[in-house]
C-alpha positions in Angstrom: 50.4 -42.4 -18.6 49.2 -45.7 -17.1 51.7 -47.9 -15.4 55.1 -46.3 -16.2 55.7 -46.7 -12.5 54.9 -49.6 -10.3 51.3 -49.9 -9.1 50.9 -51.1 -5.5 47.4 -52.5 -5.0 46.4 -52.6 -1.3 43.0 -53.6 0.1 42.5 -50.6 2.4 39.3 -50.0 4.2 38.6 -46.3 4.2 39.6 -44.7 7.5 39.9 -41.3 8.9 43.3 -41.9 10.5 46.7 -42.1 9.0 47.5 -45.5 10.4 51.0 -46.7 9.6 51.4 -44.8 6.3 54.9 -43.5 5.8 53.6 -40.0 5.4 54.9 -36.6 6.3 51.7 -34.3 6.2 50.7 -32.7 9.4 48.0 -34.8 11.1 46.3 -31.6 12.0 45.6 -31.0 8.3 43.5 -34.2 8.1 41.8 -33.3 11.3 41.0 -29.9 10.0 39.3 -31.4 6.9 37.3 -33.7 9.0 36.2 -30.9 11.3 35.1 -28.8 8.3 33.0 -31.6 7.0 31.4 -32.2 10.4 30.7 -28.5 10.8 29.1 -28.3 7.3 26.8 -31.2 8.2 25.1 -29.0 10.8 25.4 -25.7 8.9 21.6 -25.4 8.4 21.7 -24.3 4.8 24.6 -21.9 5.2 26.8 -21.5 2.2 29.4 -24.2 2.4 33.2 -23.7 2.0 33.9 -26.6 -0.4 37.6 -25.8 -0.4 37.8 -26.9 3.3 36.8 -30.5 2.3 39.9 -30.9 0.0 43.0 -32.9 1.1 45.7 -32.2 -1.5 48.0 -34.8 0.0 45.8 -37.8 -1.2 47.9 -39.4 -3.9 51.3 -38.1 -2.8 52.5 -41.5 -1.8 52.2 -45.0 -3.4 53.3 -43.6 -6.8 50.2 -41.4 -7.1 52.4 -38.5 -8.4 50.0 -35.9 -7.3 51.2 -32.3 -6.9 49.8 -30.9 -3.6 51.3 -27.5 -4.4 49.6 -24.1 -4.6 47.7 -23.6 -7.8 44.5 -22.1 -9.2 42.2 -24.1 -11.5 44.3 -25.1 -14.5 47.0 -22.7 -13.3 50.3 -22.6 -15.2 52.1 -21.9 -11.9 52.1 -24.7 -9.4 54.3 -24.0 -6.3 55.7 -26.9 -4.4 59.1 -28.2 -3.2 61.3 -30.5 -5.3 62.6 -33.6 -3.6 65.0 -36.5 -4.1 64.0 -40.0 -5.1 61.0 -40.7 -7.4 59.1 -37.5 -7.4 57.6 -36.6 -10.8 55.4 -33.8 -9.3 58.2 -32.4 -7.1 56.7 -33.4 -3.7 56.3 -36.8 -2.2 54.9 -37.7 1.2 57.8 -40.0 2.0 59.6 -38.4 5.0 62.9 -40.0 4.1 63.4 -37.8 1.0 65.3 -34.5 0.9 64.2 -31.1 -0.3 66.4 -29.0 -2.6 64.2 -26.1 -3.2 60.7 -24.7 -3.9 59.8 -23.9 -7.5 56.8 -22.4 -9.4 56.4 -24.9 -12.3 55.1 -28.4 -11.9 52.6 -30.9 -13.3 50.3 -33.2 -11.3 49.6 -36.9 -11.7 52.0 -37.8 -14.5 53.8 -41.0 -14.8 57.0 -39.5 -16.2 59.8 -41.4 -14.5 62.1 -38.3 -14.7 59.7 -35.8 -13.3 58.3 -32.7 -15.0 59.4 -29.0 -14.7 60.7 -28.1 -11.2 62.5 -25.1 -12.8 63.9 -22.1 -10.9 64.2 -23.5 -7.4 64.7 -21.3 -4.3 66.4 -22.8 -1.3 66.5 -20.8 2.0 69.4 -21.4 4.3 71.7 -20.1 7.0 75.4 -19.6 6.3 77.1 -18.9 9.6 80.5 -18.7 8.0 79.4 -16.1 5.4 78.8 -16.0 1.7 81.6 -18.2 0.5 80.6 -21.1 2.8 77.0 -21.4 1.6 76.0 -24.8 0.3 74.6 -23.9 -3.1 75.0 -27.1 -5.1 71.9 -29.3 -5.3 73.1 -32.2 -3.1 74.9 -30.0 -0.6 71.9 -27.7 0.0 69.2 -30.4 0.4 67.5 -30.9 3.8 64.9 -33.1 5.4 61.6 -31.7 6.7 60.6 -31.1 10.3 58.1 -33.8 11.1 54.4 -33.2 10.8 54.7 -29.7 9.3 53.5 -30.2 5.7 50.2 -28.4 5.0 48.2 -27.6 2.0 44.7 -26.5 0.9 43.4 -25.1 -2.4 45.6 -22.1 -3.2 48.2 -22.7 -0.5 51.2 -24.9 0.3 53.6 -24.9 3.3 56.2 -27.0 5.0 59.1 -26.5 7.5 62.7 -27.6 6.9 64.5 -29.5 9.7 66.4 -26.3 10.5 63.1 -24.5 11.3 62.8 -22.4 8.1 59.2 -22.4 7.0 58.3 -22.3 3.2 54.9 -21.1 2.0 53.5 -20.3 -1.4 50.2 -19.0 -3.0 49.5 -18.6 -6.7 47.9 -16.8 -9.6 47.7 -18.3 -13.1 51.3 -17.3 -14.1 52.7 -15.9 -10.9 52.6 -16.0 -7.1 54.3 -15.3 -3.8 56.8 -17.4 -2.0 57.2 -16.6 1.7 60.0 -17.8 4.0 60.0 -17.5 7.8 63.3 -18.1 9.6 63.2 -19.2 13.3 65.8 -16.6 14.5 67.3 -13.4 13.5 70.5 -14.7 11.8 71.3 -13.4 8.3 69.1 -15.3 5.8 70.6 -16.6 2.5 68.8 -17.9 -0.6 70.2 -20.0 -3.4 68.1 -19.3 -6.5 68.8 -22.0 -9.2 69.0 -21.3 -12.9 69.8 -24.8 -14.1 68.1 -27.4 -12.0 64.9 -29.1 -13.1 63.4 -32.4 -12.1 64.6 -34.3 -15.2 68.1 -32.7 -15.0 67.7 -31.5 -18.6 69.2 -28.0 -18.6 70.4 -27.1 -22.1 71.6 -23.6 -21.5 70.3 -20.3 -20.3 71.0 -16.8 -18.8 70.7 -15.1 -15.4 70.6 -11.3 -14.8 70.2 -9.6 -11.5 69.5 -5.9 -11.0 70.6 -5.0 -7.5 69.0 -1.6 -7.5 65.6 -3.0 -8.4 66.0 -6.3 -6.6 64.9 -8.0 -9.7 66.2 -11.4 -10.9 65.5 -12.6 -14.4 66.1 -16.3 -15.4 65.8 -17.9 -18.8 66.6 -21.5 -19.8 66.2 -24.3 -22.3 65.1 -27.6 -20.9 64.1 -31.1 -22.2 60.8 -32.9 -22.3 59.8 -35.2 -19.5 57.8 -37.5 -21.8 59.0 -37.1 -25.3 62.0 -37.0 -27.7 65.1 -35.8 -26.0 66.0 -33.9 -29.2 63.3 -31.3 -28.4 63.8 -28.4 -26.0 61.4 -25.9 -24.6 62.1 -22.4 -23.1 61.1 -21.3 -19.6 61.5 -18.0 -17.9 61.1 -16.5 -14.4 61.2 -13.1 -12.8 61.9 -12.8 -9.1 61.3 -9.5 -7.3 63.2 -10.0 -4.1 62.8 -6.8 -2.0 59.0 -7.0 -1.2 58.4 -3.4 -2.3 61.5 -2.2 -0.4 60.7 -4.0 2.9 63.7 -6.4 2.4 67.2 -4.9 2.2 69.7 -6.9 0.2 73.0 -7.5 1.9 75.2 -9.6 -0.4 74.7 -11.1 -3.8 76.6 -13.0 -6.4 76.5 -15.9 -8.7 77.5 -19.5 -8.1 78.3 -22.5 -10.3 79.1 -26.2 -9.5 78.6 -29.8 -10.5 77.8 -33.1 -8.9 81.5 -34.1 -8.5 82.6 -31.6 -5.9 83.3 -28.5 -8.0 81.8 -25.3 -6.5 82.6 -21.6 -7.2 81.1 -18.3 -6.2 81.5 -14.8 -7.4 80.5 -12.1 -4.9 79.0 -9.1 -6.6 78.6 -10.7 -10.0 75.1 -10.5 -11.5 75.2 -12.3 -14.8 75.4 -15.9 -16.1 75.3 -17.0 -19.8 75.6 -20.7 -20.6 75.0 -22.7 -23.8 74.3 -26.4 -23.9 76.9 -28.7 -22.2 77.7 -30.8 -25.2 79.7 -33.4 -23.3 76.8 -34.1 -21.1 76.2 -33.9 -17.4 74.4 -31.2 -15.3 76.2 -27.9 -14.8 74.7 -26.2 -11.8 74.4 -22.4 -11.5 72.4 -19.6 -10.0 72.2 -16.5 -7.8 73.1 -16.4 -4.1 71.6 -13.5 -2.2 71.4 -12.5 1.5 69.3 -9.9 3.3 69.5 -7.8 6.4 67.4 -9.4 9.1 63.8 -8.1 9.3 61.8 -7.6 12.4 59.7 -10.7 11.9 62.4 -12.8 10.2 60.0 -13.2 7.2 60.9 -12.7 3.6 58.5 -12.7 0.6 59.4 -13.0 -3.0 57.1 -12.2 -5.9 57.7 -14.5 -8.9 56.3 -14.6 -12.4 56.8 -17.3 -14.9 56.5 -17.3 -18.7 57.2 -19.5 -21.7 57.7 -16.4 -23.9 60.6 -14.4 -22.3 61.8 -13.1 -18.9 60.2 -9.6 -19.5 56.8 -11.3 -19.9 57.4 -13.2 -16.7 58.0 -9.9 -15.0 54.8 -8.5 -16.5 52.8 -11.5 -15.3 54.0 -10.9 -11.8 53.2 -7.2 -12.0 49.8 -7.7 -13.5 48.6 -10.8 -11.6 50.1 -10.1 -8.2 51.1 -6.5 -8.2 51.2 -5.1 -4.6 48.8 -7.7 -3.2 49.6 -9.3 0.1 50.1 -13.0 0.6 46.7 -13.3 2.2 45.1 -11.4 -0.7 46.5 -13.8 -3.3 45.5 -16.8 -1.2 42.0 -15.5 -0.8 41.7 -14.9 -4.6 42.9 -18.4 -5.3 40.5 -19.9 -2.8 37.6 -18.0 -4.3 38.4 -19.5 -7.8 38.5 -23.0 -6.2 35.2 -22.4 -4.4 33.6 -21.5 -7.7 34.9 -24.6 -9.4 34.1 -27.0 -6.5 30.6 -25.7 -6.1 29.7 -26.9 -9.6 28.7 -30.2 -7.8 27.0 -29.8 -4.5 26.4 -33.0 -2.5 24.3 -33.7 0.6 27.2 -33.3 3.0 25.1 -33.9 6.1 24.1 -37.4 5.1 27.2 -38.5 3.2 29.9 -40.4 5.0 32.8 -38.2 5.9 35.4 -40.1 3.9 33.2 -40.1 0.8 32.9 -36.3 1.1 36.6 -35.9 1.4 37.4 -38.2 -1.5 34.8 -36.6 -3.6 35.9 -33.0 -3.3 39.5 -33.9 -3.4 39.0 -35.7 -6.6 36.9 -32.9 -8.1 39.8 -30.5 -7.1 42.4 -32.6 -8.8 40.2 -32.8 -11.9 40.7 -29.1 -12.4 44.5 -28.9 -11.6 45.7 -29.8 -15.1 46.2 -29.3 -18.0 47.9 -26.0 -17.5 46.4 -23.0 -19.1 49.3 -21.4 -20.9 47.3 -19.2 -23.1 49.4 -16.2 -24.3 52.5 -18.1 -23.3 53.2 -19.9 -26.5 56.4 -20.8 -28.3 57.5 -22.7 -31.3 54.8 -23.3 -34.0 52.2 -22.0 -31.5 53.9 -18.6 -31.0 51.3 -15.8 -31.1 48.5 -18.2 -31.9 45.0 -16.8 -31.6 43.7 -20.0 -30.0 43.7 -21.1 -26.4 46.8 -23.0 -25.5 47.1 -25.6 -22.8 50.4 -27.3 -21.8 50.8 -30.7 -20.3 48.3 -33.0 -22.0 49.4 -36.1 -20.1 48.0 -37.8 -22.2 44.9 -38.1 -24.4 45.0 -41.9 -24.0 44.7 -41.4 -20.2 42.1 -38.6 -20.2 39.5 -39.2 -22.8 37.8 -41.9 -20.8 36.7 -40.0 -17.7 38.5 -36.7 -17.3 36.9 -34.8 -20.1 33.5 -36.5 -19.8 33.4 -35.2 -16.2 34.4 -31.7 -17.3 31.7 -31.8 -19.9 29.0 -32.2 -17.3 29.7 -28.9 -15.4 32.3 -26.8 -17.3 31.8 -26.7 -21.0 33.6 -23.4 -21.3 36.8 -24.9 -20.0 36.2 -27.9 -22.2 35.8 -25.8 -25.3 39.0 -23.9 -24.6 40.9 -27.2 -24.4 39.1 -28.5 -27.6 40.2 -25.3 -29.3 43.7 -26.1 -28.2 43.4 -29.6 -29.8 42.1 -28.3 -33.1 44.9 -25.7 -33.1 47.4 -28.6 -33.0 45.9 -29.8 -36.2 46.1 -26.3 -37.7 49.8 -26.1 -36.9 51.0 -29.6 -37.4 48.4 -31.4 -39.5 47.4 -33.7 -36.7 46.0 -33.1 -33.2 48.3 -33.6 -30.2 48.2 -36.9 -28.4 50.4 -36.0 -25.5 52.0 -32.6 -24.9 54.8 -32.5 -22.3 56.5 -29.3 -21.3 55.2 -27.5 -24.4 56.6 -30.2 -26.6 55.1 -33.1 -28.5 55.1 -36.2 -26.3 54.9 -39.9 -27.0 51.9 -41.5 -28.6 50.5 -44.3 -26.5 47.3 -45.6 -28.1 46.9 -43.6 -31.3 45.0 -40.3 -31.9 43.0 -40.3 -28.7 42.3 -36.6 -29.1 39.6 -37.7 -31.5 37.7 -39.2 -28.6 38.1 -35.9 -26.6 36.9 -33.5 -29.3 34.3 -36.1 -30.4 32.9 -36.2 -26.9 32.6 -32.4 -26.9 30.8 -32.5 -30.3 28.3 -35.1 -29.0 27.5 -33.0 -26.0 27.7 -29.4 -27.2 27.2 -29.3 -31.0 24.2 -27.1 -30.6 26.3 -24.6 -28.5 29.6 -25.0 -30.4 29.5 -21.6 -32.1 28.7 -19.8 -28.9 31.6 -21.7 -27.2 34.0 -20.7 -30.0 34.3 -24.0 -31.7 33.8 -24.5 -35.5 32.5 -28.1 -35.9 33.7 -28.2 -39.5 37.2 -27.5 -38.3 36.8 -30.0 -35.5 35.7 -32.7 -38.0 38.5 -31.8 -40.4 41.0 -32.4 -37.5 39.5 -35.7 -36.7 39.4 -36.8 -40.4 43.1 -36.0 -40.7 43.9 -38.2 -37.8 41.8 -41.0 -39.3 43.0 -40.7 -42.9 46.4 -39.1 -43.2 49.6 -40.8 -42.3 52.1 -38.7 -40.5 55.7 -39.2 -41.5 56.5 -40.2 -37.9 53.6 -41.4 -35.7 55.6 -41.7 -32.4 54.3 -38.3 -31.4 51.0 -37.6 -33.2 48.6 -39.2 -35.6 48.4 -43.0 -36.3 50.1 -45.6 -38.5 47.0 -45.3 -40.6 48.3 -46.6 -43.9 48.8 -50.1 -42.8 45.8 -50.1 -40.5 43.5 -49.2 -43.5 45.3 -51.7 -45.7 44.9 -54.7 -43.4 42.0 -53.8 -41.1 44.4 -54.0 -38.1 47.9 -52.8 -37.2 50.1 -55.7 -38.4 53.0 -57.1 -36.4 56.4 -57.0 -38.2 54.8 -55.1 -41.2 56.8 -53.5 -44.0 55.9 -49.8 -43.8 57.8 -47.7 -46.4 56.0 -44.4 -45.8 56.2 -43.7 -42.1 58.3 -44.1 -39.0 57.3 -45.2 -35.5 58.1 -47.8 -32.9 56.7 -51.1 -34.2 55.1 -52.3 -31.0 51.7 -52.4 -29.3 50.0 -53.7 -32.4 47.1 -55.3 -30.5 46.3 -52.3 -28.3 46.8 -49.8 -31.1 44.3 -51.7 -33.2 41.8 -51.6 -30.4 42.4 -47.9 -29.8 42.3 -47.0 -33.5 39.0 -48.7 -33.8 37.5 -46.7 -30.9 39.0 -43.5 -32.4 37.2 -44.4 -35.6 34.0 -44.7 -33.6 34.5 -41.1 -32.4 35.0 -39.9 -36.0 31.9 -41.9 -37.1 29.8 -40.2 -34.4 30.7 -36.7 -35.6 30.3 -37.6 -39.3 26.8 -38.9 -38.4 26.2 -35.7 -36.5 27.2 -33.5 -39.5 25.2 -35.6 -42.0 28.4 -36.9 -43.7 26.7 -40.2 -44.5 29.5 -41.8 -46.6 32.1 -41.0 -44.0 29.8 -42.3 -41.2 29.4 -45.6 -43.0 33.2 -45.9 -43.7 34.2 -45.1 -40.1 31.4 -47.3 -38.7 33.0 -50.3 -40.6 36.5 -49.3 -39.5 35.4 -49.0 -35.8 34.6 -52.7 -36.0 38.3 -53.5 -36.7 38.7 -54.6 -33.1 37.3 -57.9 -34.3 40.2 -58.5 -36.6 42.6 -59.0 -33.7 40.3 -61.5 -31.8 41.9 -64.9 -31.9 39.1 -67.4 -31.0 41.6 -70.3 -30.5 43.7 -68.8 -27.7 42.8 -70.3 -24.3 43.7 -69.0 -20.8 42.4 -70.2 -17.4 39.7 -72.2 -19.2 38.4 -69.3 -21.3 38.7 -69.2 -25.1 39.3 -66.2 -27.3 41.6 -63.3 -26.7 42.9 -60.3 -28.5 46.3 -61.0 -30.1 48.7 -59.2 -32.4 48.7 -60.4 -35.9 51.1 -60.7 -38.9 50.3 -59.1 -42.2 49.6 -62.5 -43.7 46.7 -63.0 -41.3 48.3 -65.4 -38.9 48.4 -64.5 -35.2 51.6 -64.1 -33.2 51.0 -65.9 -30.0 51.5 -64.3 -26.6 50.3 -65.7 -23.4 47.3 -63.6 -22.3 48.7 -63.3 -18.8 51.9 -61.6 -20.1 52.2 -58.1 -18.5 49.4 -58.8 -16.1 49.7 -58.7 -12.3 50.1 -62.5 -12.5 53.0 -62.3 -14.9 56.0 -63.9 -13.1 58.6 -62.4 -15.4 59.4 -59.2 -13.8 61.9 -58.2 -16.6 59.3 -58.3 -19.4 58.9 -55.0 -21.2 55.3 -53.9 -21.3 55.3 -50.2 -22.1 56.9 -48.0 -24.8 60.1 -50.0 -24.9 61.3 -51.3 -28.3 61.4 -54.9 -26.9 57.8 -54.9 -25.8 56.8 -58.0 -27.7 53.5 -58.4 -25.8 51.4 -56.5 -28.4 49.7 -54.3 -25.8 50.5 -51.1 -24.1 50.9 -51.3 -20.3 48.4 -54.1 -20.3 47.8 -57.8 -20.8 45.6 -59.4 -23.3 43.4 -60.4 -20.4 42.9 -56.8 -19.7 42.6 -55.3 -23.2 40.3 -58.1 -24.5 37.4 -56.2 -22.8 38.0 -53.0 -24.7 35.2 -52.3 -27.3 33.1 -49.7 -25.5 31.1 -49.0 -28.6 30.2 -52.6 -29.3 30.3 -54.7 -26.1 27.2 -56.6 -27.3 29.3 -58.3 -30.0 32.2 -58.8 -27.7 29.8 -60.8 -25.5 29.0 -63.0 -28.4 32.7 -63.5 -29.2 33.3 -64.6 -25.6 30.5 -67.2 -25.8 27.3 -65.4 -24.7 26.1 -63.6 -21.6 26.6 -66.4 -19.1 30.2 -67.1 -20.2 30.9 -63.4 -20.4 29.8 -62.9 -16.8 31.8 -65.9 -15.5 34.8 -64.6 -17.4 34.3 -61.1 -16.0 34.1 -62.5 -12.5 37.2 -64.5 -13.1 39.0 -61.4 -14.4 38.4 -59.6 -11.1 38.6 -62.5 -8.7 41.9 -63.8 -10.1 43.6 -60.4 -10.0 43.9 -59.5 -13.7 42.1 -56.2 -13.1 44.1 -53.1 -12.5 42.1 -50.1 -11.1 45.0 -47.8 -12.0 45.1 -48.7 -15.7 42.8 -46.8 -18.1 41.8 -49.7 -20.4 40.1 -51.3 -17.3 38.1 -48.2 -16.3 34.8 -49.4 -17.8 35.3 -53.1 -17.1 33.6 -53.1 -13.6 30.4 -51.8 -15.3 30.6 -54.4 -18.1 27.9 -56.5 -16.3 25.4 -53.9 -17.5 25.8 -55.1 -21.1 25.0 -58.6 -20.0 21.8 -57.4 -18.2 23.2 -58.0 -14.7 23.5 -54.4 -13.3 23.6 -55.5 -9.6 26.9 -57.2 -10.2 28.3 -53.9 -11.5 27.1 -52.2 -8.3 28.8 -54.8 -6.2 32.0 -54.7 -8.3 32.3 -50.9 -8.2 31.9 -50.9 -4.4 34.8 -53.3 -4.1 36.9 -51.4 -6.7 36.5 -48.1 -4.7 37.2 -49.5 -1.3 40.1 -51.7 -2.4 41.9 -49.0 -4.3 41.0 -45.6 -3.0 41.2 -43.9 0.4 41.9 -40.6 2.1 45.6 -41.3 3.0 48.6 -40.1 0.9 48.7 -43.6 -0.6 45.0 -43.4 -1.4 45.3 -43.9 -5.2 46.0 -47.1 -7.2 49.1 -45.8 -8.9 49.7 -42.4 -10.6 46.7 -40.0 -11.0 47.4 -39.7 -14.8 46.4 -36.0 -15.0 43.3 -36.8 -12.8 42.1 -39.7 -14.8 42.0 -41.6 -11.5 40.3 -38.6 -9.8 37.6 -38.3 -12.4 37.1 -42.1 -12.4 36.5 -42.1 -8.7 34.2 -39.0 -9.0 32.0 -40.9 -11.5 31.9 -44.0 -9.3 30.8 -41.9 -6.3 28.1 -40.2 -8.3 26.8 -43.6 -9.5 27.5 -42.8 -13.2 29.9 -43.8 -15.9 30.3 -42.1 -19.3 30.6 -43.8 -22.6 33.2 -41.6 -24.4 32.3 -40.1 -27.8 28.6 -40.6 -27.0 25.9 -38.9 -24.9 25.1 -42.0 -23.0 25.8 -42.4 -19.2 25.6 -45.7 -17.4 23.7 -45.7 -14.1 24.9 -47.3 -10.9 24.2 -46.8 -7.2 25.5 -43.5 -5.9 27.7 -43.3 -2.7 25.6 -40.3 -1.5 21.9 -39.6 -1.0 21.7 -36.5 -3.1 23.8 -34.2 -5.3 23.3 -31.3 -7.8 25.4 -30.6 -10.8 25.3 -27.0 -12.0 26.1 -26.0 -15.6 26.5 -22.2 -15.6 26.8 -22.1 -19.4 23.6 -24.0 -20.1 22.1 -22.3 -17.1 20.8 -25.6 -15.8 21.0 -27.5 -12.5 20.3 -31.2 -12.2 19.5 -32.8 -8.9 19.9 -36.5 -8.4 18.0 -37.8 -5.4 18.6 -41.4 -4.2 15.5 -42.8 -2.6 16.1 -45.4 0.1 19.7 -44.5 0.4 21.3 -46.6 3.2 24.7 -45.5 4.6 25.3 -49.2 5.5 25.7 -49.9 1.7 28.8 -47.7 1.6 31.4 -50.4 2.3 33.4 -53.0 0.3 30.7 -55.7 0.5 27.1 -54.6 0.6 25.4 -56.4 3.5 22.4 -58.6 2.6 19.1 -56.8 3.0 20.6 -53.4 2.4 19.1 -51.1 -0.2 21.8 -50.5 -2.8 20.5 -51.7 -6.1 18.7 -49.6 -8.7 15.0 -50.4 -8.8 13.9 -47.6 -11.0 15.0 -44.3 -12.5 12.7 -41.3 -13.2 13.7 -38.2 -15.1 11.6 -35.1 -14.4 8.8 -37.3 -13.2 8.9 -39.8 -16.1 10.2 -43.4 -15.9 13.5 -43.9 -17.7 13.4 -46.4 -20.6 16.2 -48.3 -18.7 17.6 -48.4 -15.3 21.0 -49.1 -16.7 21.6 -45.9 -18.6 20.2 -42.5 -19.7 21.2 -39.8 -22.0 22.8 -36.4 -21.4 20.2 -34.7 -23.5 17.4 -36.0 -21.4 19.1 -35.2 -18.1 22.0 -32.8 -17.4 21.5 -30.8 -20.6 17.9 -29.8 -19.7 18.3 -29.9 -15.9 15.6 -30.8 -13.4 15.2 -33.8 -11.2 16.5 -37.4 -11.5 15.3 -39.9 -8.9 17.1 -43.2 -8.4 15.2 -45.6 -6.3 17.2 -48.3 -4.5 16.0 -51.6 -3.3 17.5 -54.4 -1.1 15.8 -57.0 -3.4 18.8 -57.8 -5.5 17.0 -60.3 -7.6 14.2 -58.0 -8.7 16.8 -55.3 -9.6 19.1 -57.6 -11.5 18.2 -56.5 -15.0 18.1 -53.3 -17.0 14.3 -53.3 -16.9 14.4 -52.1 -20.5 17.0 -51.4 -23.1 20.6 -52.5 -22.6 23.3 -49.9 -23.1 24.1 -49.2 -26.7 26.3 -51.2 -29.0 26.8 -50.7 -32.7 26.0 -54.4 -33.5 22.6 -54.2 -31.9 21.6 -50.9 -33.6 22.8 -48.6 -30.9 24.2 -45.1 -31.5 21.9 -44.9 -34.5 21.4 -41.2 -34.3 23.1 -38.2 -32.8 21.0 -36.3 -30.3 
């Protein structure tokens, strides 16, 4: 969700040491990753273990909001600890923060300031004074970590508390195992929390414990982490505590408390039943249980989760875990990750170590979310026949790189998520923009789901039926977003009535037919226009010529908020919000930029955001017309001025690598026929903003929007959303192969004249790094700046990118520039 949290930009040269980072992860974990990459480089064609190249702790500091917990690809269950301070994903690397339990539900890479999920925590502890002395309340039970003990790999998470108790977890899709190892043979106690979640949003629930079965069932209502507080979702968990009879329960009972000193325990009680606390505040409650010591001081809990009911949570644990051991579940999870990560195989032997680590870690995070909650539906989606995915954080974040990356290698996964978007239209009348905790979340740009399903249609319309997608339904859902005004567009759809009436979203407009926060008029106009482009693309694909013409014209609405008279830093013409009478409402283009000196200015979803743009400045959003950059160049004064202005944008610090509207900007030089400058700029962007430390992301991962952006940069590609065009740059590796098991194709990209010396922030003179020519299955490409999915990854085969050190000779597209509507581009669907 963009910059809901501060973004700290640091020029960090990639390194394989932790340096002075305030991080907790075990240094041995990083050394293990490096050792695995080094060993793979000399493996002599042996099958590589790609999971060993992943460092889940990248992005757990510097507000990266990454969840390093144990998960399978798109798993609903994500096991990690919950911590104090700013920790939206539960875990943070900051060693000064306290742990108050391990829980099975989390999201990864969201910008929610309150955190997401964190339900049903378990906190292991010693209570030397007996049951009544146990510190069960959240603040009382929290502990620091033992230094350098945090460990994680795909399908596994572990750390050790400062009292020596080790916590481990491994997952299935909706269940998993939590394992606790105590350092001595004292009686172990566990506080299992009914009410706590990261946002502190408990709205009532029940707890039932069956001593004879050792089974604990928990059910609660909770609030959204990024949406209206009036909505609540239901979550359920089932804990089997005896490990098939190997663990003997000693004492049990319930506890309650609050954050003001009240605490009470009921030995032998096994039931709690609470409604919403109407006066407010957090009422804490749960089960306290102890065990007779085991021989190895180790205790394993099987846990299932559900969004249907507690019985289904138990079924999930029984069917997905059963009697499997901890190692069995870990091995299964690792195998699922190996299959996912091997979709892209790189030349590990000749790729720099840190690039390999960043690449596979990014690819890993790009399959963590959204969470596959199929068969776990509630509300209007209860018992739906469609696939269902929770935690769509948010379409505005993910349409640019996340889903285009998925479309290259995993169309089945993509189709399931598209089915989920279409089902939102079936149930509500509009597709979801942002789903948070099973609830509608806040709209940021408009109906960005149009760009997601539109991208799918452009890539896989020939295979749509086989992938379970009805293109007529898909288009109907897009059309509804583009034509029908929802009564309240804060959570889905667009303020389409006034947009159609004026050709832009007016500032301070009288709107008598719909409700929404009247802010972000400039950025919403720009996003609406690009969403119209997505609808246009599918209308053209389906032969709906009248619709295609209408939405083509509407996609040019970005021009209506261009004010040619605004000047900033010597450059004229900027996007500005506009009144309904046609006059512009002036805002300094530097407002809400990194150079804005007013640190109290509202720039996000606040009602007093007067800037006209969402989480951005006009300096940043004025580049946003991905479907018609050629005309944008003319608005800015022609190619030479465009290039000078683009240089200034980066050199003066207006660019934000962690903000989605800037994703394509470093490659903007391609459209002005200067592709070598794009190569130089992307090198600088990568090395100034990404590395292999916990702080190695430029702000929050935004459901792997950052991860997929970095993946594309390292591959030397960039997708134009809602089209089949890919922009070509200089890869950071000499060779890679992308496998598409559905299409049964493999495409190998070979980089001739690859020079490892080019993989640094500034390419040394005389180093081969610039694209001299591109051949596709032996035939020269029509341009060295771009090619099409249908000519490359769809059919498979060989792509050869030849690099040269002669920058001047390579500094043109050598053929067609990337497409723009105003120059006849995107004239037909492939």
